[in-house]
Structures are given as structure tokens and as C-alpha cells.
N, C-alpha and C positions, 0 to 999 in steps of 0.2 A: 504494500500500500504506500509506504513512504517512498519507495523507488519510483512508483508511478507518479506521485505528486511532484517529486523532484524532477522527473523527466518532463512533465508538463510545464513546470516553472522554468526550466532551462529553455524549452521550446518558446515560451512566451517571451523570455528575455531576448532570445535570438531574433524573434520577429520585431520586437521593439527596436533593437539595435540596428537591424537592417532598414527599418522604416526611417529611423533617425539619419542613417547614413545616406539614404536616398534623398531626404529633405536637404541635407547639407550639400549633396552633389547638385541638386536642382538649383539651390541658391547660388552656388558658385558658377553654374552655367548661366544663370540670369545675370549675375554680376559681370561675367565675361562678355555677354551680349551687350550689356549697357556700355561697357568700356569700348567695345568695337563700334557701337553706334556713335559714341562721342568722337572717336578717332575719325570716323567717316562722315562726320557732320559737315554739311555745306552751309553752315550758318552765316559765315562771312559773305558768301556769294548772295545768299538770300537777303541779308541786311543791306548790302550794296544795291541790290535791285529795288528793295523797298524804299531806300532813300532816294534813288533816282526817280522812282514813280512819284514820290511825295514832292520832290523839287519840280517835276514836270507839272503836277497838279497846281502847285502854288503859282508857277509861272503862267499857266493858262487862266487862272482865276485872279490874277493880279494881286497876289499876296494874301489871299484868304483861303482857308480850308474849312469846308463844312463838315462838321462832325455828326 
């Protein structure tokens, strides 16, 4: 009886450990994806394009921007 309970306890601990390991692995994958996204970010190009569009709009409306 004690051996059976001990075996079940070990099995439960093994499942919990593997579940925690999978969560840690998923988190590290998500962090790596976020880092890659930041490295491949074209934010500077987007900002330059946005500024150019805003300057064009100001020039067309003679200094006023409707919000």
C-alpha cells in the first residue's frame, strides 16, 4: 500500500515538474520572439514616414492640423 502511494506521489511530482519545465520553455520562446521582433522592428522607417505625412498635411492646410 505504501509503495503504491509512493509511486503515485512520484508520478504526480514528475508531471508537475514536466509541466513547470514546459511553462519555462514557452516563456523563454516568447521572450526570444519578442527580442527578435524588436531587432527586426522598422520603427524608425515608420516614424520617418509619419513625420513626412504630418509635414505634408501641415503644408497643405497652411499650418493647421485637424485632430
